[in-house]
C-alpha positions as CSV (number, residue, x, y, z in Angstrom):
1,M,8.8,1.8,-5.1
2,I,7.4,0.8,-8.5
3,I,4.3,-0.9,-7.9
4,Q,3.0,-3.9,-10.3
5,R,1.2,-6.4,-8.0
6,P,-1.2,-6.3,-4.6
7,A,1.4,-7.9,-3.0
8,D,4.1,-5.0,-3.4
9,L,1.5,-2.8,-2.2
10,A,1.4,-5.1,0.9
11,V,5.4,-5.0,1.4
12,L,5.1,-1.1,1.4
13,I,2.2,-0.9,4.0
14,K,3.8,-3.2,6.1
15,S,7.4,-1.5,6.0
16,Q,6.2,1.8,6.4
17,R,3.9,1.3,9.6
18,K,6.9,-0.5,10.9
19,A,9.3,2.0,10.2
20,L,6.4,4.4,11.7
21,G,6.5,2.5,14.8
22,Y,2.8,2.0,14.4
23,T,1.1,-1.7,15.8
24,Q,-1.7,-3.3,13.1
25,K,-4.1,-1.8,15.6
26,E,-2.4,1.7,15.9
27,L,-3.0,2.1,12.2
28,A,-6.5,0.3,12.3
29,K,-7.4,3.2,14.6
30,L,-6.0,6.3,12.3
31,T,-7.5,4.3,9.7
32,G,-10.8,3.5,10.5
33,L,-10.2,-0.2,10.1
34,S,-10.6,-3.2,12.3
35,Q,-7.1,-4.7,13.5
36,R,-8.2,-7.7,11.5
37,S,-8.7,-5.6,7.9
38,V,-5.2,-4.4,8.3
39,S,-4.1,-7.9,8.7
40,S,-5.5,-8.3,6.1
41,I,-4.7,-5.8,3.9
42,E,-0.8,-6.4,5.1
43,R,-0.5,-10.2,3.7
44,S,-2.7,-9.6,0.5
45,G,-2.2,-6.4,-0.9
46,E,-6.2,-6.1,-1.3
47,M,-8.3,-3.1,-0.9
48,H,-10.9,-0.6,-1.9
49,T,-9.0,2.6,-3.4
50,S,-11.2,4.4,-0.7
51,T,-9.3,2.5,1.9
52,L,-5.8,2.3,-0.1
53,L,-5.9,6.5,0.1
54,R,-6.5,6.3,4.1
55,I,-3.7,4.3,4.9
56,F,-1.4,5.8,2.2
57,A,-2.1,9.3,4.3
58,A,-2.1,7.5,7.6
59,L,1.7,5.8,6.6
60,R,2.5,9.2,4.9
61,I,3.1,7.4,1.6
62,Q,2.6,9.9,-1.3
63,L,0.9,8.7,-4.4
64,N,2.4,9.3,-8.0
65,A,1.3,7.6,-11.6
66,D,3.0,7.4,-14.6
67,T,2.1,5.9,-17.9
68,A,4.2,2.7,-18.9
69,E,5.9,5.3,-21.8
70,Q,6.8,7.6,-18.9
71,S,8.5,4.7,-16.6
72,S,11.8,3.9,-16.4
73,S,11.6,0.2,-17.0
74,N,12.3,-1.6,-19.9
75,S,9.8,-4.3,-19.6
76,S,6.6,-3.3,-22.0
77,E,5.4,-6.6,-20.4
78,V,2.0,-6.0,-18.5
79,I,1.4,-7.6,-15.3
80,W,-2.4,-8.1,-14.2
């Protein structure tokens, strides 16, 4: 999945949490967050990098980064 905006992170986190059968409360316990924080992240996708990494670890999401030149996308538009 190519992440271009915070909303893309929200979709990824929520879908992976559900695929693993976790509730928001269970993910919160695994990451040291509150259930309210998990809910907010799943709506907005906005969080600190350290929180993102904790959530990715708990949900077994691997993070890979490429430069725009390495991306298979034909778009040179920067979304931010």
